[in-house]
C-alpha positions, 0 to 999 in steps of 0.5 A: 230132084232125083227120085227114088224107086224100089226095084221089083225082079221076078227071078223064078216063075211062079207056080200057079195051076192051070185054070186057076186065078184066071181073070173074070174081065178081060179086055185083050191087048193089041199088037203084043200088048198084055191085056189092058185091063183084068178083074179077079173076082174069084180065085184072087191071086196072092199079092207078092210085089210085082204085077202079074201077066196072064198068057192067054193060052196057057191060062198061066200067070207069072211076074213081071220085070217091074220097079215099083212108083208107088202106092195108095190105100182108098177108102173102100180099102183097096190098094193101088201099086203102080209099076213100071216095066223093065226090059233087062233093068231098063225102065220102059217109058209108058209102060205101066201097070196099076195093080189094085189089090185087097187084103193081100189078093189082086182084083184087078190090074190096068195099064200098057205092057209090052209082052212081044219086044220087037223082033229086031235087036234091042240096044242094051248100052248106048252108043252116044255118050250122055254129053253129046246126048244132052247136046242134042237135047238142048239143041232141040229146045234152043232157049235162051237160058236155062234154070241151072245157069242161074246160080240163084235158082240153083241155091233156091232148088237146094234149099227147097229140096234140103238137099246139097247136091240137088240141081236144076241141071238134067242128068240123063236116064236110060229108058226104052222108048215108043210113042205113048200113042204107038199101039203097034210098038214095032220099035223100043229105042234105047234113049236118054231121058232128060228133065230141061227146064228153060227159063226163057222162053220159059218150058219144062219138058222130058226130052227122049234123045236116041242114045244110038244116034242122037235124034230126038224121039219125042218129048213130054211137057212137064209144065202144064198150063191153064190156057192153050197158047191161048179172114182175106178180103179176096179178089174173086171169092169175097170174105173168106177164112184163111190160115196163116202163120205168125212170124216175126212180130207179123203173119205171112201166107203160110200154113204148115200142117192142114189136114194132117200135115200138109203145108200150103204156102204162097209167095210174092215174085214181085213181077220177077220169073226167079223163084229165088228172089220170092219173098213173103206176102205179109199181114200185120193183124191177119186180117188180109184186106190187102187190095193195093196197086199191086193186086196183092189181095189176089195173093189170097184168092191163090192161097184160099184156092190151094187150101180149099184144093186140099181140103176137098181131096181130103173130105171127099177121098181122105187124100193127104195131098196130092201124093196122099203123104203131105206134099207141100202145095207153094204157089208163087204170085205176081210171075212175070209182066203182062203174063196170061197164064197159070201153070204147074211146073212139076213141082210148084203153082205159078200164077202170071198177072194177066195182060192188060190187053187181054184181060185187063190185067186181072191175075189168073188165080181163080178157084176153079185154076188153083184146082185145075193146076193143082190137079195136074200135080195129083195126075203126076203123082197117080196115073202120070198121063203123058202130056200129049194126044188123047192121054194128054187131053184126058190129062187136061180134062181131069184138071177141068173136072176137078177144078170146076167141082172144087169151085161148085163145092168150095163157093156154090153160089159163085159156080159155074161150068166154064173156066175163067170166067173170074178174071173176064176170060173165059177160056172153056165151057164144060157145058158147052164145049163147042163154044170155045171151039173144043169137040163134045164128040169123039172125032167130032167138030173141032176134034184136032187129029192126033195121028201122025199125019194130022199130028206131025210130033207133039210140040207147044206149038201145035198144043201137044196134039190137042190137049186143050182141044180134045179135053173137051170130050172128057169135059162134056162126059163129066158135065152129062154125068152130073147134071143130066142131058139129052141131044143128038151128038155129032154121029147122030145119035141120040142120048139121053143121060140122067144126071147122079150129081156132084158127089158121085160123079167126082167119085168116079172121076176120082177113082178112075184117074187114081186107080186105073189109068195109066200113062199111056191110056187113052179115051176108050181105056177112060170108058173101060176104066170109069165103068170099073170105078162106078161099078166098085163104088156102086155095084154092078148093075147100079144106076150110077154105072149105067149112067156113066155108060149112057154118058159115054155113049152120048160123047161117041166113047164106045158108043153112040156112034151112030143112030140108035139101032145101028153098030157102034164103032170097032172101038168100043171096048165093052166089058165082058165077064164069063161065068162061071169059068172053068165051065162044065155045061153052059156058061154066061156071057154078060156085057153092055150093049145096043139093040140089035142082031149078034153071034157068040162064038167058041174057037179052039187054040187050033182055030176050030169054031165049036159053037156059033150061036145068034143071039138078040142084043139089047140095050144095056146090060146083056147076060146071055147063056151058052150050052156047050156041046156035049162032045166038046173036048176039055181045054181053053177056047176063045170067046167072041161077040160080033167077032170081038174078043171077049175072053177065053173059057176053060171047059173042064 
């Protein structure tokens, strides 16, 4: 159960020359945070095994102290390296930077990194013992029983992981914790982080306990459910080709080497809840027509669904399972009795048989659910979006996106934009989120408040501050991006989106999730990063980029917040490009905008306004040429558009 990390610690300052390696695109950070997004189109810094931090005042780069979480390479030749921030060797929870590189050079960086540490003294040592902190965490969870108390389950985890020391028993890790939605970072508290797997009632979550006084600071759910507290003869998808292996004169639902080495295995929990008691599904002739009173035909749905999910990611993106390293996909069917849910628990898939009163007792092994849950696993291996508030809504939304995309790819004649139609209980509709009390507009109708007052604490009881509700915004964005559509959103904004199709929209969503998003990303981040993802794939100013922007405007994220021609919300974070940079006598600033008046200003670091030029902004891409005064001194100047920082300009 322990994860191994590579420590990357900076021991000396980098000797970058002033004015070199300046980002060409930059989304500034907030309240002491590093820039959320940087892009290097020219003078790319060399990648030396750690993130680089950019000082906007001095224009210098320096390495950041971090530990490496992982890396992977995509079809475009980019490598994405993910790092967690360290302070005095202690990891900062949700402090993650994704570094995009190509040919040994840094192309860009995205994420959340604390530059300005809180003024008050940060604890470096725990005042509380790990045992006492664990008791505080267990008192918070209040479960009747836990996995590590079950000897059979302890034997199971040792066998599954092939590690005699493996255990479900939580071991505390010291981290610096702040709420993932906290943009002010007033406090970084030293905390114990525990992975607590409860057996009854079922839950699995990280619990953060203040290492000074034992207060529970927050939680991050690990079990990601499909539902809010709300040739095989398959049950849902007809006759399908599957792969099983031969064993003891029979066949079982196991495949060892799909797509260059990924294992896909499906087990029978026999209506129990202990994974240690699971047995193989078997068949004598490898023609799986197991229709019986136990409903074993639905096990082949789970097996085929897992195979199709693995195949989709491999066929479209060359990805070898959820971790891009042949992580075994294990599914457990017939969990408990009258259990209307399915979930990814951080390691494996589990499917209930449904409820006799809710959906006629049909198991939840439909292919869109398979894709949804396994994508939660992929998210945990890449962006690792915190399962609460906006990041949690994105987590759920991307699972819906790929659950339905995989369904449309694997069985197009039965595809729909709903989730759950196979087992007679529609949970969500991506084409019409309002139909199931989800918002289709950011902060619009049905939006569940995620602020401190509107969401007292992230917990299972309040759906972790609306993760299954607010995901509707991302779902509708994707639906529009695929199919197109026009209408008026909840803000009175009239939109018109031309669809780019399933393959292109899926590629944009996949690249956004696996290359740019990090654990505390928000809807604003998703807009910024998806525009960059589309630019990477299809080129700047392409129709695909335009439609990504149009779809975000349609759902009110960073645009589309008012009737056409009026000012968008201040939360809009358009991507600015300043070139050339450094500049001698003039420069051009490029950005996406909505029609109206504007002003571009240059202010020196001492606060003196050197340029103030009124401009006319048009819908779509704007390129504005700005002449520099002849008497303007060399140095660094802040560029703003309508009062919003667009980046820094170096005057030669």
